[in-house]
C-alpha positions, 0 to 999 in steps of 0.5 A: 434134889435133896431133903433137909431135916426140919425136925423129927421125921419131917424133911423139906425137899430142896433142889440145886442146879449143877452150877450150885444155884438154888432152884425154886420149888413149891413147898414139899415136905416129906416124912422120913423113910428108908427110900427117897420118897420122891421120883422124877417123871420121865420128862424131868418137869414133874415129881411123884412124891409120897407125902404124909405121916406113916399110916396116912400117906398118899402120892402127889404129882408136883409140876416143877415149872408151875408149882401146881400139886395134885393128889393122886391117891386117897388111901384110907387111914392106916394104909401103909406103903 
C-alpha cells in the first residue's frame, strides 16, 4: 500500500504485490496527515481508512476483495481526529 499525491493535500491509495504487480483497489482518496491514514484489518482482507478533509473526517471500512466500502463513523463537522 502506498499513497500517490493527486494535487494539494489529496492522495490516492494504491497497492502493489511483492512481485511488483499492480493490485486493483476500489477508489480510495485520503488527505495528507503526518501518519498513514489507513490500516489493515488483522485478516489482511480489509482496510480501515480515515477519509475527508480536516474538520470533516470519518472512518471507513474497505473490503479489498470485493471493493465494498462502509462508513463507520459520522462525526460532526469541525471534529478533529
